[in-house]
mmCIF file of the C-alpha atoms, coordinates in Angstrom:
data_MODEL
# 
_entry.id   MODEL 
# 
loop_
_atom_site.group_PDB 
_atom_site.id 
_atom_site.type_symbol 
_atom_site.label_atom_id 
_atom_site.label_alt_id 
_atom_site.label_comp_id 
_atom_site.label_asym_id 
_atom_site.label_entity_id 
_atom_site.label_seq_id 
_atom_site.pdbx_PDB_ins_code 
_atom_site.Cartn_x 
_atom_site.Cartn_y 
_atom_site.Cartn_z 
_atom_site.occupancy 
_atom_site.B_iso_or_equiv 
_atom_site.pdbx_formal_charge 
_atom_site.auth_seq_id 
_atom_site.auth_comp_id 
_atom_site.auth_asym_id 
_atom_site.auth_atom_id 
_atom_site.pdbx_PDB_model_num 
ATOM 1   C CA . MET A 1 1   ? 13.128  -21.628 42.269  1.00 0.00 ? 1   MET A CA 1 
ATOM 2   C CA . GLY A 1 2   ? 13.342  -17.856 42.161  1.00 0.00 ? 2   GLY A CA 1 
ATOM 3   C CA . THR A 1 3   ? 10.958  -15.116 41.245  1.00 0.00 ? 3   THR A CA 1 
ATOM 4   C CA . PRO A 1 4   ? 10.972  -13.669 37.728  1.00 0.00 ? 4   PRO A CA 1 
ATOM 5   C CA . GLN A 1 5   ? 12.949  -10.683 39.027  1.00 0.00 ? 5   GLN A CA 1 
ATOM 6   C CA . SER A 1 6   ? 15.711  -12.891 40.380  1.00 0.00 ? 6   SER A CA 1 
ATOM 7   C CA . MET A 1 7   ? 15.863  -15.014 37.228  1.00 0.00 ? 7   MET A CA 1 
ATOM 8   C CA . ASN A 1 8   ? 16.749  -11.939 35.143  1.00 0.00 ? 8   ASN A CA 1 
ATOM 9   C CA . MET A 1 9   ? 14.141  -12.843 32.526  1.00 0.00 ? 9   MET A CA 1 
ATOM 10  C CA . ARG A 1 10  ? 13.941  -10.657 29.489  1.00 0.00 ? 10  ARG A CA 1 
ATOM 11  C CA . LEU A 1 11  ? 11.795  -10.567 26.418  1.00 0.00 ? 11  LEU A CA 1 
ATOM 12  C CA . ILE A 1 12  ? 13.601  -11.540 23.249  1.00 0.00 ? 12  ILE A CA 1 
ATOM 13  C CA . LEU A 1 13  ? 12.763  -9.038  20.523  1.00 0.00 ? 13  LEU A CA 1 
ATOM 14  C CA . PRO A 1 14  ? 14.104  -8.504  17.007  1.00 0.00 ? 14  PRO A CA 1 
ATOM 15  C CA . ASP A 1 15  ? 17.100  -6.233  16.888  1.00 0.00 ? 15  ASP A CA 1 
ATOM 16  C CA . PRO A 1 16  ? 16.128  -2.653  15.898  1.00 0.00 ? 16  PRO A CA 1 
ATOM 17  C CA . ARG A 1 17  ? 19.495  -2.342  14.192  1.00 0.00 ? 17  ARG A CA 1 
ATOM 18  C CA . TRP A 1 18  ? 18.204  -4.708  11.477  1.00 0.00 ? 18  TRP A CA 1 
ATOM 19  C CA . PRO A 1 19  ? 16.177  -2.211  9.408   1.00 0.00 ? 19  PRO A CA 1 
ATOM 20  C CA . TRP A 1 20  ? 14.657  -4.671  6.937   1.00 0.00 ? 20  TRP A CA 1 
ATOM 21  C CA . PHE A 1 21  ? 12.473  -6.549  9.419   1.00 0.00 ? 21  PHE A CA 1 
ATOM 22  C CA . PRO A 1 22  ? 9.508   -4.102  9.343   1.00 0.00 ? 22  PRO A CA 1 
ATOM 23  C CA . LEU A 1 23  ? 9.629   -4.070  5.534   1.00 0.00 ? 23  LEU A CA 1 
ATOM 24  C CA . LEU A 1 24  ? 9.722   -7.859  5.313   1.00 0.00 ? 24  LEU A CA 1 
ATOM 25  C CA . MET A 1 25  ? 6.926   -8.215  7.862   1.00 0.00 ? 25  MET A CA 1 
ATOM 26  C CA . GLY A 1 26  ? 4.815   -5.687  5.956   1.00 0.00 ? 26  GLY A CA 1 
ATOM 27  C CA . ALA A 1 27  ? 5.446   -7.439  2.644   1.00 0.00 ? 27  ALA A CA 1 
ATOM 28  C CA . ALA A 1 28  ? 4.626   -10.861 4.102   1.00 0.00 ? 28  ALA A CA 1 
ATOM 29  C CA . LEU A 1 29  ? 1.305   -9.638  5.486   1.00 0.00 ? 29  LEU A CA 1 
ATOM 30  C CA . ARG A 1 30  ? 0.363   -7.934  2.234   1.00 0.00 ? 30  ARG A CA 1 
ATOM 31  C CA . LEU A 1 31  ? 1.297   -10.890 0.025   1.00 0.00 ? 31  LEU A CA 1 
ATOM 32  C CA . VAL A 1 32  ? -1.405  -13.106 1.556   1.00 0.00 ? 32  VAL A CA 1 
ATOM 33  C CA . ASN A 1 33  ? -3.860  -13.935 -1.262  1.00 0.00 ? 33  ASN A CA 1 
ATOM 34  C CA . ILE A 1 34  ? -2.291  -11.351 -3.562  1.00 0.00 ? 34  ILE A CA 1 
ATOM 35  C CA . ASN A 1 35  ? -3.971  -13.055 -6.513  1.00 0.00 ? 35  ASN A CA 1 
ATOM 36  C CA . ALA A 1 36  ? -7.451  -13.014 -4.934  1.00 0.00 ? 36  ALA A CA 1 
ATOM 37  C CA . PRO A 1 37  ? -10.329 -11.672 -7.023  1.00 0.00 ? 37  PRO A CA 1 
ATOM 38  C CA . ILE A 1 38  ? -11.877 -8.344  -6.145  1.00 0.00 ? 38  ILE A CA 1 
ATOM 39  C CA . ILE A 1 39  ? -14.335 -9.329  -3.424  1.00 0.00 ? 39  ILE A CA 1 
ATOM 40  C CA . GLY A 1 40  ? -15.042 -8.396  0.161   1.00 0.00 ? 40  GLY A CA 1 
ATOM 41  C CA . VAL A 1 41  ? -15.104 -5.096  1.979   1.00 0.00 ? 41  VAL A CA 1 
ATOM 42  C CA . HIS A 1 42  ? -14.916 -2.102  -0.354  1.00 0.00 ? 42  HIS A CA 1 
ATOM 43  C CA . SER A 1 43  ? -15.274 -4.381  -3.368  1.00 0.00 ? 43  SER A CA 1 
ATOM 44  C CA . TRP A 1 44  ? -17.323 -1.730  -5.161  1.00 0.00 ? 44  TRP A CA 1 
ATOM 45  C CA . ARG A 1 45  ? -14.453 0.764   -4.845  1.00 0.00 ? 45  ARG A CA 1 
ATOM 46  C CA . GLN A 1 46  ? -11.887 -1.798  -5.893  1.00 0.00 ? 46  GLN A CA 1 
ATOM 47  C CA . ALA A 1 47  ? -14.040 -2.803  -8.865  1.00 0.00 ? 47  ALA A CA 1 
ATOM 48  C CA . ASP A 1 48  ? -14.361 0.843   -9.941  1.00 0.00 ? 48  ASP A CA 1 
ATOM 49  C CA . THR A 1 49  ? -10.619 1.379   -9.653  1.00 0.00 ? 49  THR A CA 1 
ATOM 50  C CA . ALA A 1 50  ? -9.907  -1.811  -11.612 1.00 0.00 ? 50  ALA A CA 1 
ATOM 51  C CA . ALA A 1 51  ? -12.458 -0.778  -14.247 1.00 0.00 ? 51  ALA A CA 1 
ATOM 52  C CA . LEU A 1 52  ? -10.786 2.613   -14.645 1.00 0.00 ? 52  LEU A CA 1 
ATOM 53  C CA . ALA A 1 53  ? -7.432  0.872   -15.082 1.00 0.00 ? 53  ALA A CA 1 
ATOM 54  C CA . ARG A 1 54  ? -8.863  -1.623  -17.556 1.00 0.00 ? 54  ARG A CA 1 
ATOM 55  C CA . ASN A 1 55  ? -10.495 1.167   -19.579 1.00 0.00 ? 55  ASN A CA 1 
ATOM 56  C CA . PHE A 1 56  ? -7.242  3.134   -19.625 1.00 0.00 ? 56  PHE A CA 1 
ATOM 57  C CA . GLN A 1 57  ? -5.556  0.047   -21.040 1.00 0.00 ? 57  GLN A CA 1 
ATOM 58  C CA . LEU A 1 58  ? -8.243  -1.146  -23.481 1.00 0.00 ? 58  LEU A CA 1 
ATOM 59  C CA . ASN A 1 59  ? -9.331  2.246   -24.831 1.00 0.00 ? 59  ASN A CA 1 
ATOM 60  C CA . GLN A 1 60  ? -5.884  3.886   -24.774 1.00 0.00 ? 60  GLN A CA 1 
ATOM 61  C CA . LEU A 1 61  ? -7.307  6.832   -22.827 1.00 0.00 ? 61  LEU A CA 1 
ATOM 62  C CA . PRO A 1 62  ? -5.204  9.742   -21.576 1.00 0.00 ? 62  PRO A CA 1 
ATOM 63  C CA . ILE A 1 63  ? -4.783  10.108  -17.830 1.00 0.00 ? 63  ILE A CA 1 
ATOM 64  C CA . TRP A 1 64  ? -7.173  13.077  -17.658 1.00 0.00 ? 64  TRP A CA 1 
ATOM 65  C CA . LEU A 1 65  ? -10.099 11.098  -19.148 1.00 0.00 ? 65  LEU A CA 1 
ATOM 66  C CA . PRO A 1 66  ? -11.067 8.266   -16.743 1.00 0.00 ? 66  PRO A CA 1 
ATOM 67  C CA . GLN A 1 67  ? -13.916 6.069   -17.933 1.00 0.00 ? 67  GLN A CA 1 
ATOM 68  C CA . VAL A 1 68  ? -16.188 3.931   -15.731 1.00 0.00 ? 68  VAL A CA 1 
ATOM 69  C CA . ASP A 1 69  ? -18.276 0.922   -16.728 1.00 0.00 ? 69  ASP A CA 1 
ATOM 70  C CA . TRP A 1 70  ? -21.503 2.106   -15.117 1.00 0.00 ? 70  TRP A CA 1 
ATOM 71  C CA . GLY A 1 71  ? -21.991 5.182   -17.313 1.00 0.00 ? 71  GLY A CA 1 
ATOM 72  C CA . GLY A 1 72  ? -25.205 3.857   -18.854 1.00 0.00 ? 72  GLY A CA 1 
ATOM 73  C CA . VAL A 1 73  ? -25.872 5.281   -22.316 1.00 0.00 ? 73  VAL A CA 1 
ATOM 74  C CA . SER A 1 74  ? -23.271 8.004   -21.803 1.00 0.00 ? 74  SER A CA 1 
ATOM 75  C CA . SER A 1 75  ? -19.601 7.654   -22.651 1.00 0.00 ? 75  SER A CA 1 
ATOM 76  C CA . GLY A 1 76  ? -18.823 6.782   -19.024 1.00 0.00 ? 76  GLY A CA 1 
ATOM 77  C CA . TYR A 1 77  ? -16.289 9.535   -18.510 1.00 0.00 ? 77  TYR A CA 1 
ATOM 78  C CA . ALA A 1 78  ? -16.289 10.385  -14.832 1.00 0.00 ? 78  ALA A CA 1 
ATOM 79  C CA . GLU A 1 79  ? -15.093 13.061  -12.450 1.00 0.00 ? 79  GLU A CA 1 
ATOM 80  C CA . THR A 1 80  ? -12.841 11.183  -10.064 1.00 0.00 ? 80  THR A CA 1 
ATOM 81  C CA . ASP A 1 81  ? -9.811  11.819  -7.932  1.00 0.00 ? 81  ASP A CA 1 
ATOM 82  C CA . PHE A 1 82  ? -6.713  12.277  -10.070 1.00 0.00 ? 82  PHE A CA 1 
ATOM 83  C CA . PRO A 1 83  ? -6.356  8.729   -11.453 1.00 0.00 ? 83  PRO A CA 1 
ATOM 84  C CA . LEU A 1 84  ? -2.587  8.331   -11.115 1.00 0.00 ? 84  LEU A CA 1 
ATOM 85  C CA . TYR A 1 85  ? -2.923  4.917   -9.436  1.00 0.00 ? 85  TYR A CA 1 
ATOM 86  C CA . SER A 1 86  ? -5.510  3.661   -11.941 1.00 0.00 ? 86  SER A CA 1 
ATOM 87  C CA . TYR A 1 87  ? -3.409  4.894   -14.828 1.00 0.00 ? 87  TYR A CA 1 
ATOM 88  C CA . GLY A 1 88  ? -0.337  3.147   -13.412 1.00 0.00 ? 88  GLY A CA 1 
ATOM 89  C CA . VAL A 1 89  ? -2.303  -0.085  -13.077 1.00 0.00 ? 89  VAL A CA 1 
ATOM 90  C CA . GLY A 1 90  ? -3.526  0.412   -16.660 1.00 0.00 ? 90  GLY A CA 1 
ATOM 91  C CA . LEU A 1 91  ? 0.087   0.621   -17.811 1.00 0.00 ? 91  LEU A CA 1 
ATOM 92  C CA . LEU A 1 92  ? 0.876   -2.607  -15.946 1.00 0.00 ? 92  LEU A CA 1 
ATOM 93  C CA . TYR A 1 93  ? -2.152  -4.236  -17.591 1.00 0.00 ? 93  TYR A CA 1 
ATOM 94  C CA . GLN A 1 94  ? -0.903  -3.075  -20.974 1.00 0.00 ? 94  GLN A CA 1 
ATOM 95  C CA . PHE A 1 95  ? 2.503   -4.695  -20.497 1.00 0.00 ? 95  PHE A CA 1 
ATOM 96  C CA . PHE A 1 96  ? 1.591   -7.825  -18.529 1.00 0.00 ? 96  PHE A CA 1 
ATOM 97  C CA . GLY A 1 97  ? -2.112  -8.472  -19.150 1.00 0.00 ? 97  GLY A CA 1 
ATOM 98  C CA . LEU A 1 98  ? -5.251  -8.057  -17.039 1.00 0.00 ? 98  LEU A CA 1 
ATOM 99  C CA . HIS A 1 99  ? -4.418  -9.608  -13.662 1.00 0.00 ? 99  HIS A CA 1 
ATOM 100 C CA . GLU A 1 100 ? -5.643  -8.400  -10.270 1.00 0.00 ? 100 GLU A CA 1 
ATOM 101 C CA . TRP A 1 101 ? -2.314  -9.280  -8.669  1.00 0.00 ? 101 TRP A CA 1 
ATOM 102 C CA . LEU A 1 102 ? -0.668  -6.519  -10.711 1.00 0.00 ? 102 LEU A CA 1 
ATOM 103 C CA . ALA A 1 103 ? -2.916  -3.898  -9.124  1.00 0.00 ? 103 ALA A CA 1 
ATOM 104 C CA . ARG A 1 104 ? -2.418  -5.417  -5.679  1.00 0.00 ? 104 ARG A CA 1 
ATOM 105 C CA . GLY A 1 105 ? 1.319   -5.580  -6.370  1.00 0.00 ? 105 GLY A CA 1 
ATOM 106 C CA . LEU A 1 106 ? 1.444   -1.856  -7.115  1.00 0.00 ? 106 LEU A CA 1 
ATOM 107 C CA . SER A 1 107 ? -0.404  -1.206  -3.854  1.00 0.00 ? 107 SER A CA 1 
ATOM 108 C CA . LEU A 1 108 ? 2.057   -3.474  -2.067  1.00 0.00 ? 108 LEU A CA 1 
ATOM 109 C CA . LEU A 1 109 ? 5.058   -1.584  -3.459  1.00 0.00 ? 109 LEU A CA 1 
ATOM 110 C CA . CYS A 1 110 ? 3.546   1.765   -2.475  1.00 0.00 ? 110 CYS A CA 1 
ATOM 111 C CA . SER A 1 111 ? 2.787   0.407   0.991   1.00 0.00 ? 111 SER A CA 1 
ATOM 112 C CA . ILE A 1 112 ? 6.322   -0.929  1.467   1.00 0.00 ? 112 ILE A CA 1 
ATOM 113 C CA . GLY A 1 113 ? 7.636   2.479   0.432   1.00 0.00 ? 113 GLY A CA 1 
ATOM 114 C CA . ALA A 1 114 ? 5.379   4.105   3.029   1.00 0.00 ? 114 ALA A CA 1 
ATOM 115 C CA . ILE A 1 115 ? 6.642   1.721   5.731   1.00 0.00 ? 115 ILE A CA 1 
ATOM 116 C CA . TYR A 1 116 ? 10.230  2.614   4.837   1.00 0.00 ? 116 TYR A CA 1 
ATOM 117 C CA . LEU A 1 117 ? 9.471   6.338   4.985   1.00 0.00 ? 117 LEU A CA 1 
ATOM 118 C CA . VAL A 1 118 ? 7.617   6.069   8.308   1.00 0.00 ? 118 VAL A CA 1 
ATOM 119 C CA . GLN A 1 119 ? 10.611  4.180   9.686   1.00 0.00 ? 119 GLN A CA 1 
ATOM 120 C CA . ARG A 1 120 ? 12.997  6.782   8.333   1.00 0.00 ? 120 ARG A CA 1 
ATOM 121 C CA . LEU A 1 121 ? 10.870  9.678   9.589   1.00 0.00 ? 121 LEU A CA 1 
ATOM 122 C CA . GLY A 1 122 ? 10.733  8.176   13.079  1.00 0.00 ? 122 GLY A CA 1 
ATOM 123 C CA . SER A 1 123 ? 14.481  7.574   13.034  1.00 0.00 ? 123 SER A CA 1 
ATOM 124 C CA . ASN A 1 124 ? 15.202  11.152  12.033  1.00 0.00 ? 124 ASN A CA 1 
ATOM 125 C CA . LEU A 1 125 ? 12.893  12.622  14.675  1.00 0.00 ? 125 LEU A CA 1 
ATOM 126 C CA . PHE A 1 126 ? 13.181  10.239  17.638  1.00 0.00 ? 126 PHE A CA 1 
ATOM 127 C CA . GLY A 1 127 ? 16.134  7.926   17.044  1.00 0.00 ? 127 GLY A CA 1 
ATOM 128 C CA . GLN A 1 128 ? 16.773  4.636   15.295  1.00 0.00 ? 128 GLN A CA 1 
ATOM 129 C CA . ALA A 1 129 ? 14.899  2.385   17.726  1.00 0.00 ? 129 ALA A CA 1 
ATOM 130 C CA . ALA A 1 130 ? 11.771  4.562   17.693  1.00 0.00 ? 130 ALA A CA 1 
ATOM 131 C CA . GLY A 1 131 ? 11.818  4.680   13.901  1.00 0.00 ? 131 GLY A CA 1 
ATOM 132 C CA . TRP A 1 132 ? 12.191  0.908   13.718  1.00 0.00 ? 132 TRP A CA 1 
ATOM 133 C CA . TRP A 1 133 ? 9.235   0.349   16.068  1.00 0.00 ? 133 TRP A CA 1 
ATOM 134 C CA . GLY A 1 134 ? 7.158   2.955   14.246  1.00 0.00 ? 134 GLY A CA 1 
ATOM 135 C CA . GLY A 1 135 ? 7.827   1.199   10.956  1.00 0.00 ? 135 GLY A CA 1 
ATOM 136 C CA . LEU A 1 136 ? 6.957   -2.172  12.473  1.00 0.00 ? 136 LEU A CA 1 
ATOM 137 C CA . PHE A 1 137 ? 3.693   -0.907  13.969  1.00 0.00 ? 137 PHE A CA 1 
ATOM 138 C CA . PHE A 1 138 ? 2.736   0.739   10.674  1.00 0.00 ? 138 PHE A CA 1 
ATOM 139 C CA . ALA A 1 139 ? 3.570   -2.512  8.870   1.00 0.00 ? 139 ALA A CA 1 
ATOM 140 C CA . VAL A 1 140 ? 1.216   -4.607  11.014  1.00 0.00 ? 140 VAL A CA 1 
ATOM 141 C CA . LEU A 1 141 ? -1.678  -2.184  11.584  1.00 0.00 ? 141 LEU A CA 1 
ATOM 142 C CA . PRO A 1 142 ? -4.818  -3.865  10.189  1.00 0.00 ? 142 PRO A CA 1 
ATOM 143 C CA . LEU A 1 143 ? -5.982  -0.822  8.217   1.00 0.00 ? 143 LEU A CA 1 
ATOM 144 C CA . SER A 1 144 ? -2.501  -0.314  6.824   1.00 0.00 ? 144 SER A CA 1 
ATOM 145 C CA . VAL A 1 145 ? -2.399  -3.953  5.739   1.00 0.00 ? 145 VAL A CA 1 
ATOM 146 C CA . PHE A 1 146 ? -5.893  -3.791  4.223   1.00 0.00 ? 146 PHE A CA 1 
ATOM 147 C CA . TYR A 1 147 ? -5.310  -0.628  2.207   1.00 0.00 ? 147 TYR A CA 1 
ATOM 148 C CA . GLY A 1 148 ? -1.733  -1.637  1.448   1.00 0.00 ? 148 GLY A CA 1 
ATOM 149 C CA . ARG A 1 149 ? -2.941  -4.590  -0.631  1.00 0.00 ? 149 ARG A CA 1 
ATOM 150 C CA . SER A 1 150 ? -6.325  -3.520  -1.989  1.00 0.00 ? 150 SER A CA 1 
ATOM 151 C CA . VAL A 1 151 ? -7.007  -2.299  -5.523  1.00 0.00 ? 151 VAL A CA 1 
ATOM 152 C CA . GLN A 1 152 ? -7.465  1.296   -4.401  1.00 0.00 ? 152 GLN A CA 1 
ATOM 153 C CA . PRO A 1 153 ? -5.274  4.408   -4.535  1.00 0.00 ? 153 PRO A CA 1 
ATOM 154 C CA . GLU A 1 154 ? -4.959  4.620   -0.743  1.00 0.00 ? 154 GLU A CA 1 
ATOM 155 C CA . ALA A 1 155 ? -1.529  2.945   -0.711  1.00 0.00 ? 155 ALA A CA 1 
ATOM 156 C CA . LEU A 1 156 ? -0.250  5.599   -3.108  1.00 0.00 ? 156 LEU A CA 1 
ATOM 157 C CA . LEU A 1 157 ? -1.803  8.228   -0.836  1.00 0.00 ? 157 LEU A CA 1 
ATOM 158 C CA . MET A 1 158 ? -0.008  6.744   2.194   1.00 0.00 ? 158 MET A CA 1 
ATOM 159 C CA . LEU A 1 159 ? 3.275   6.743   0.267   1.00 0.00 ? 159 LEU A CA 1 
ATOM 160 C CA . SER A 1 160 ? 2.802   10.338  -0.894  1.00 0.00 ? 160 SER A CA 1 
ATOM 161 C CA . SER A 1 161 ? 1.848   11.517  2.595   1.00 0.00 ? 161 SER A CA 1 
ATOM 162 C CA . ALA A 1 162 ? 4.814   9.773   4.199   1.00 0.00 ? 162 ALA A CA 1 
ATOM 163 C CA . LEU A 1 163 ? 7.125   11.195  1.546   1.00 0.00 ? 163 LEU A CA 1 
ATOM 164 C CA . ALA A 1 164 ? 5.816   14.717  2.107   1.00 0.00 ? 164 ALA A CA 1 
ATOM 165 C CA . LEU A 1 165 ? 6.273   14.416  5.881   1.00 0.00 ? 165 LEU A CA 1 
ATOM 166 C CA . GLU A 1 166 ? 9.689   12.819  5.629   1.00 0.00 ? 166 GLU A CA 1 
ATOM 167 C CA . ARG A 1 167 ? 10.999  15.407  3.140   1.00 0.00 ? 167 ARG A CA 1 
ATOM 168 C CA . GLY A 1 168 ? 9.298   18.322  4.856   1.00 0.00 ? 168 GLY A CA 1 
ATOM 169 C CA . LEU A 1 169 ? 10.612  17.483  8.314   1.00 0.00 ? 169 LEU A CA 1 
ATOM 170 C CA . SER A 1 170 ? 14.123  16.438  7.350   1.00 0.00 ? 170 SER A CA 1 
# 
């Protein structure tokens, strides 16, 4: 019996020439409990975002007039970040009904887009293999997975940031 060096052992890894693996891995991790209710860490922020989306849909509000549920006796109009994500979720609610999985699905799509752009950015700057590994690491990072499936605008922020870097550096 020989030593590991003499046995020519090597680690079997996915082929970096197959670009879809990081995207599929990212999607699989983010699809876990996609239909879960809004509970857990940051549930208050997710509930606020979902409430903004619901109010956009129910009250037919314009994008520049976000309305929260905790406004008390006031109208509930709030100064928030630009509510592009909430408005998009409100549009999905309008067409398909009030379902949390729609909001999580929009986050998932934005997150998958960010993974693709990170992979592409890495490929353009450091070569195909480095881009593939960068996309895979971004796909499995716990914070990336968490924010890539939560009812919060962070997935849209990640997509926008990756798009700005990828376009700006290409």
